N, C-alpha and C positions, 0 to 999 in steps of 0.2 A: 872301735867299740864291735866286741866280736857279737857272733850272731845270738850266745846266750844271756846276753846285757840289752839285746833290743828287745823293747817293749813296744816301742809306736812306730806305725810305717817309715814317718818323719826323721827317723834316726837312722835309716838304712842307707848306705853309701850309693845306693842308685835312686832314692828319690829327688825329683818325681819323675824318673822316667817311666811311668806308667807303661804297661805293655798287658796284651790278654788274648784269650784262648779264640783267634779267628773262627774256626771251625763251630764253634757254640754261637759267637756272637752273629753271624752271620747270616743265618736263617732267620732267625728273631728280627733280625734290623730289616730283612726284605717282607717281613710278614706285615712291622709296623709300617712302612714305608707302603703296603697294599692298602691299608686301613686308611692312612693319611689320604691315599686318593682318592679313597671312596668319599671319606669327609668333606674333602673337596668338591668333588664332583656332585654329591646329593648338596653342597651349598650353592652351587650353579644354578641345579634344578628348582630349588625354592628360593631364589634370591627375594621375591616379594615378602616372603615370611620370615627370612632372616634378619630381624631388623635391627636397629639401635639398641632396640629393648633387650633382644637377646644377648647381644655383645656385651650389654649394661650387667645383666644378669651373671654373663661367664666371668667377666673381670669382677664382681664382688664378691661370686663364691671364693675364686682364688685367695683374695683378699682376707677374707673372713676365715678361709678354712688355714690359710699360711699361720694367721694370728691363734687359731685353736689349736693346732700341733703343737705350739709353745703353752696352752693353757689357758690364751687371753680371750675375754669374748669381748667381742666388739661392739659397737651401737650401730648395726645394719643398716640403718635409715638413712645416719648422718652419713656413713660413707657411699652410699646408694647416692646422696645427694650431691657429695663432692665429685664421683667417679660423674655422673649426669652434667655436670657442668663441664666437664673437659672432654667428653664426645658429642657435645651438641645437641644432647637430647634434654627438652622441656619437660619436668615432671607436672603433673598438673597439681601435686601435694606435694610441693618439696618440704622435706626436713628439714631443720636448721642444722648447719654444719658447724664442725668443733677444728682447732688448730690441729689436732689428732687426724681427724677423717680426710682432713685437706691434706695432711702429709702423705697418708696410705697414699690415697690415691692418687698424688702425684708421681708417688715412685712408682707406682705401675704405669703410668703413661710417658713415663720418661723410658720405664724398661721395655715399653712393646712400640714406642713412637720415634724415639732418638736413637735409630738402628747406624747412624754412619758417625757418629759422634766415638770419639775413642774412648774405653772405659780405662780409668784413671784415678788415680784416689781421692782427687778431688771429689770426683763424681760418687763415690762410693761413701766419703766424707759427706756429702750431699745427702744422698740418700738418709745415712743413718742419722742426720739430724731431722730431716721429716719423720722419722719413725718415732723421734722422742723429742717432739717439741717442748721449748720450755714454756708450760702452763703448770698451774695449781697441779696437776695430775702428776706429772713427772716430774716434779720438787721431790718426791719420792726416791727418784734416782740416786745413787751415791756417785755418780760417773758424770762425765761432759757427752753430752749428745756429739760427734763427729769425731770424737777424740780416737785415737788407735790405744786397747788395754794398756795397762800397769805394769809393773814389775811383779805383780804377785803370781804366781804359775796360774795359767786355765784350765781347770780340770771341769770335766762332766761328771757328778758324781749323785749318788743317792743311798738312802739308807739313813741310819742311825748319824748322830752328830760324832760320837765319840769313835764308832768303825763305820766308818764311811766305805763305801765301794765308786771306786773311782774307774768310769768307762770308758774314758778318755783324758788323756793331757796333750794342750798344743805345743808346738815349740814354743821354745822361750822367748821373752819380748828382746830380749838381744838380737835376736833371728829375725825379727818380725820382719823389719822394712826388707830386708834381701827376700824373706821369703814373697811378699807382696808385690816385692820388684817383677821378680821370675815367674811369679801368677799373671799378672798382669801384661808380661811382655808375649805371654804364649797367647793369652786370650783373645790379643789385638794381631796377632800374626798369624794365628790358627784360623781367623774371619777369611783369611787374603788365600790360602792354601786349599784350589779346587779339589783335592784328593784325598783330604779330610772330610769325613763323614761328618755334616751338622749335629745330627743327633747324638753322634759318640761325642762330637764336642760339649754339647749342653751335660752330658752323664758327668762327663771329666771335670767341667766347671764348677759344676755343684760338691764333688767330691773333696776337690782339691781345695775350694776356696773354706768350704765348711771345715777340712782338717786345718787348716791355716788358723782360721778362729780370731779373727783381728778385733773386733771390738769387746769390751765388758759384757755388752747384751744385744740381742737382736740381730747376732751372728745365722740361726735360721733363717730367721724373714728375710734376711739380706741376700742369703744363698737363695733363695728358693726366687727373688727377685731376678736375679743375675741368670738364675735358670730361664726365668721366663724372656729374658734379654736375649739370650743363646738361643733360644726356641723360635723366638720372633724374627732375628737376625737369617734364620733358615727358613720360616715363610712365615710372614705377616698376616698372610691371610686367616689360616687356620686355629691361631694362637687366641684369636677372639672367641673361639668356639669350644674349647674345650679348657677344663682346670684341674692342669694337674696337681696341684695342691690338695684339691678336696679328696682326689682319689690316695694322695699321702696319707691323710688324715685320717679316712676310711682303715688303713692298715699303718697306722702311728708306731706300734711294735714292732713289727715286720721292718720299720723305715732306720726306726734306732737300731736295732737289731743288723742289720746288715752294715750298717754303718762303724759299729762298735767291731764289727767281726773283722769288717775291712782295712779299719785304721790299724790291726794291731799285728796285719799278717802283710805279706811281701806287696813290692809295686804290680805284681798281677791281680788287677782287678777286675778279672773276670764277674765276680760274684756280685759285683756292685753295678757292671754294666747291665746284666739280665736283671737285674731286679728293676732297675731305673728302667731299661726298654720293657718290661712288661707291664709297669705302673704306667709310662706312655701309653703304650695300647690301650689299658683298661680305660683310661680318659677319654682315648678318641672312640673307643665303642660307645661308651657312653653318650658323646657328643653325637653320634650317628643315630643312637637309638632316641635322643629328643630330637632331633631331626624328623626320623620316621614317625615319630609322634606328633609332632608339629602337622606334618602332610596328611596323617588318617585324621586329625582332628578339622583341617580343614575342608579335605575331600566329603567328609562325614556332614558338614552342614551347609556344603555344597548339595548333596543329597537329600538331605531333611531339613533345608531352610525352609519350608514349604509346610512343614510338618503340625503346624500349630500347635506347638509345645509351650506346657505353662514356663513361667519365669522361673519355678522351681525344678523341673525339670529339667529346664539349661543349664542351672547351676549345677546340678547334679553330674549331668552329661559331660562339663566342663573340667568339674572335678575328677571325674574318671579317668581325663587325657591329662591331666596335669603327674607329671614324675615328679612332683615334689611330697604328693599324698600318698605314702606306701599303705594305707589304710584299706585302698582298694583291691589290693593288689588278689585277693580271693575273691574280687565280686563285690555288690552290694545288695544288700538283704533289707528287708521293707523297716526292720529297725533302726537299721544304719540310716536310712531314707528319714525316715521320722524327727531322727534328733539331730540331724543336720540343718533342714529344712522347717523344722518347727512345723511341722502341719500333726494331723491325725494318723493313730495307724491305719484307721480305715482309708483314709485319704492316700497315706503313704503308698499301700497296696494298691489302691485305683489307677494313682500316678504309674506306677512299676508295670501293671500289665499294659497301661495305653501304649509305654515306650515298647511294650512287646509286642502288641496289636502290629505297632508301626514298623516295627523291622528296629526299629534303632536299638534295643537288647535281645539278649538271647539267654534264655535257661541254662544256668551250670547244673551237672548232675546233684539230686540231690531231692529233697522235697520238703512238703510241710514249714514248720517255721524255719527251717534252716535253708529255706529255697533263696539263691544268690542267681544274681544278674551279672552280666558282664557286655561290654559294647561290644555289636556285633561283628562275628568276621566274616562274614559272607563278603566274599571277594567280589563278585559281581556288581556290588554296590560300589566299590570305591575302583 
């Protein structure tokens, strides 16, 4: 096949001999390593604050986000309960689990814990069965869980049915066993090569497997679980602290775009590696910021534990420290305080003034009805 006939990367004669531009990759790789070291260092300094609950939240976020990338909304409470059982955390109010939530939790648990177990086709097929358990919901699927895809061409398409846009076409079915065999051999052997950078190995694993696309459905979710496995094999500690799938979800369009572009071009996968490493770095920075907020919150309550705050004031302070609530990015107003705590406008104003007088909050620029407050930034208090 000449170059003019080549449309997909797997049609090239040098597939899958990936290569990249070291001068572009090396600096970013060093930066990610530095951030990874900072994360591990901060984890050690707040060991008491980084609890099983924190690990549970991160793993849950990864699972929920990975499914959301594919447009699937999971029952977060069920998945949380299934994960909690596996990490040994007893929830005060456990939520009923389902075969679906149990399967998703089992994939994650296997990926980040069974690190010395070789990756095999049988293991991947088991993940696929866990991803699509045989219950009333999955009877809608027209394929057998755990089985490789059929003879029909595997294409990623969008647009009208009569005029579809083909974004990608996977290797044909007759090549699938051969493709998987080559990937599995490389994945297991590369783990034992000390000179092969583990982060690049995770990036290549992601790209290679999603390009082979071995199943009828669920390839993206299996790929991201596989990436978690590769990252956990590199560093089992930090994988429980950052959720890469959540960062991919936040940049989903770019994710699909870089995959599509890379799957159409040469085996020089520099653009994909750069995107992957930048996404990983962003995930780690998010985790670092979360730990910083945990530390700041802990120090805040050490300073103000005897300030005799009302339950409403305590609730607001804790919400302002919570990174999940973006509504306080520009501070809090009396109107917000009133709405959240269900107190009167006069009480809200009085509570905020009290927090200001005690040094818990500080005013932001502005005044009148637009007056807003933020957590005190006085370094001497912390």
